[in-house]
Each structure stands twice: as C-alpha cells, then as structure tokens.
N, C-alpha and C positions, 0 to 999 in steps of 0.2 A: 267347598266346591262351588266355583262361581258360575258354571254353566248348567248346573242342575239344581232343582229345588227340593227341599225337604230332606228326609233321611232315606238311605237305601244301602243295600249290601253289594259288594263286589265279591264274587266267588270264582272258583276255577272251573275250567272245562275239563270234565272227567269222563272216563268210559261210561257207557249208558246206564248200568245199574247203579253205579255210584252217583251219577249225575241226577238221577231221580231223587235220591236221598238229599243231595246237595241243594237242589231247588226246593224240595219239599220243606226243608228246615226254614229257608227264607220265607216261604209262604206262611208257615206257622208263626214266625216272628211277626210278619205283617198282620196276621189275624189277631195277634195278641198285643199289638202296639198301636196306639192311635196315630203315630207319626211315620211309620215305615211304609214307604211306597213300593209295593212289590213290582209294579211295572217299571220302576226306575232301576231295579236290580240288574246286574249284568254278569253272566256266567259264560261268556264267550272265550274261545281260544285267542281271539284277537285282543281281548282285554288283558290277557296274561303276558303278551309280548309287545304290545303297542309302545311306541316311543312318545315321550312327553314332548309337546310342541315347544315348550319354553326352554328346557335344558337338554333335550335330546336323550335323556336317560330312559332305558327300557324298564317296564314293570317286572321284568324277570328278576330284577334286584330287589323287588319289594318283599317285605316280610311274609305276606300272604303266599305269594308264588314260591318263595324260597322254602318256607316250611312245608308246603305241599311237595315240592320237588325232593326234599331230603327225607320226608317221612311217609308220603303217600296217604296222609290223613284226608278223609272225605270232607270234614267240616272245618275248613279254614276260610275265614272271611275277613273283609275289611268293611267296617261300618263307617259310612260317610254321611255327614249332616252339614247342610249349608245354613247360613244365617238367614236365608230367605225362607218364609213359610212355604210348606209343601203345597202341591196342587190339590191335595185332598186330606181330609182327616178321617181315618178309619172309624167305623162304629164297632164298638166292642160288644160282644154278647154278654149278658148278665152271668155272673158266677153261678154255676150249678153245683150245689152241695149234695153229696149222697144223703139218702133218707136218714141214716143213723146220725149224721152231723146236723141235719136240719132239726131233728127232734131234740137233740141236746142243746142247740142254740135257742130253741123256743122256750125251754124251761130254765135256762140260766138267767141269773138276775141282771 
C-alpha cells in the first residue's frame, strides 16, 4: 500500500453489536503485534464500496466484502502491509504465565 505505512486491517461496517466485536478483534491484534497500527485500520461502509482511483473497480468485488456479503461472518478482514516502516512500533506486555505453569517452569532443567 503506497499511501499508508506499516501494517493495518481493513474490516467491514457491521450492525452495532457485531461492529464492537469486529473492531475489538483488530485492537487485540494490535495489542499482540509489534507492527499492526490500530489507528490505520478502517471499518467504514465507505471502505466497503469505494472505487479504486487507478482501475475504477469497486471493493464490493474484494474477497473480504464478498465473503461477508455471502456469509454474514463478523470476522472477515484484509491485512495490508506496506514496504515502508510503520509510524510506530507497539510495545508488547510480558507474557503472564499462570502460577501452576510458573512453578513448573522454575523446576524444569
């Protein structure tokens, strides 16, 4: 993607309850990946039907929109990454193991 930097998700515009789950998944992906820029993600109805400036084709023919239209699935995304480094690198939280796993890891050779 030449006009955006880093990695981001395109999602579909859904009814309100589904949209919360839709956007929440993208947020969780960004929280667990150093390179996904949540603010670069787009879940708008405009992004589902916008025409490409170069070839004039609509995104309604894209796999993401087509699969959603045919199935009604909530979690249908397009992951896009540009060759340019993103505007930010997310800090990841350290892995939190449950106490039973921590104890087992401490005594293993």
